[in-house]
N, C-alpha and C positions, 0 to 999 in steps of 0.2 A: 504494500500500500504506500510506503514511503516514496517509492519511485514515481507513482502516479501523482502524489501531492506535489512533489518537486517539479514534475513536468507541467502541471497546471499553473503553479506559481510562476515558472519561467515564461510560459505563454502569456499569462495575464500581465506580467511585467512588461513584456514587449508591446502588448496592445495598449497599455496605459501610456507608455513612453511615446508611442506613435500618435495617440490621441492628443497629446500636448505638444505635438510638432517636433518630436525628437526621433532619432533613429531607434530601431528596436533594440539594438545592442549598444550598451554604454561605452563611451570612450574615456570617461573620467569618473573618479570615485573619491569618497571620503572615508577615512578610518578613524574611529574614536571609541571610547568606552564610557560606561555609566555605572556608578556604584549605587547600591541601595541597601538599606538596613534589612536584616532578616531576623525574624522572631526566633527566640530560643527553641521553638518547636520545629524549626527548619533543621533538618539533619546536618551534622557537621561536615559530612562528605560533600555537600553542595555549597558550603559557606567558606569564607576566607576573610582575611583582614587586609583592607586597602590602607596601607600605611600613609599614602599621600593625603587621603581624605579622612583618615582615622575612623573608618567605618568597618564594623564586623558584619558581613553580609554576603550578598551576591554581587557579581559584576557581569555586565554584558559588554562584549567586544563586538563591534559591528563594522561592516563595510557596506556603505550605501552608495547608490548612484547619485548624481547631482540633483535628482528630483526627490530624493529621500527614500527611494525604494530599496528594500533589503537585497543585498547580494550575497553576503557571507555573515554568519553569526556563530560566535563561540561564547559560551557562558561558563564562567568559573569565578570563584571568589578571590583567590590569591594569585592569579596570573597577572603579571605585569603587562603593560601595553606592548613593550618590546617582544616579550615571549609570545603574546597572542598574535602580533603581526608576523612573527617568524612562522607561526603555524598557518595563518590565514593567507599570506601572500602567494605561496605556491599554488594553492587552490584557486585563488583569484586569477592568476595567470592562466591556469589550465581551463577554467570555466569561462573566462572573459578575456580572450586574447586581444580584443579590440581596445582594452583599456590601456592608455599610454600615459595617463596622468593620475596621481594619487595625492590627495591633501591629507596631512596629519598634523596634530598638535605637538607640543614639546615632549609628550610621553614617548614619542618615537624618535629618539635621538641616538647619538653615538654610533657604534659599529653597525646598527641596523640600517642606517642610511647607506653605508658602503655595501653591505650585504645585499640590500634591495636593488 
């Protein structure tokens, strides 16, 4: 079933992009993360500590196209932006070879830039 959902998502994304006057396949993307507090009832396996924001909870790492549509998503609590980018960028290249530009904030610095 997962393959069907992914296929539907990809087709809908292309149709939405075309409806707003864009090409179906994106050429630019944005990578970022968001942290949120998690209740103590949330299992420790899906929580972690975001030292930058001093939050014990969950974290979402996303790559979106320039219209805000989801391209890649990794969820983990204690994964840094650089670690998540290292995991996500090869998949981004494989799934969206048309992307030639990627915007990131200061969380994606250092050797990640050279690696990318």
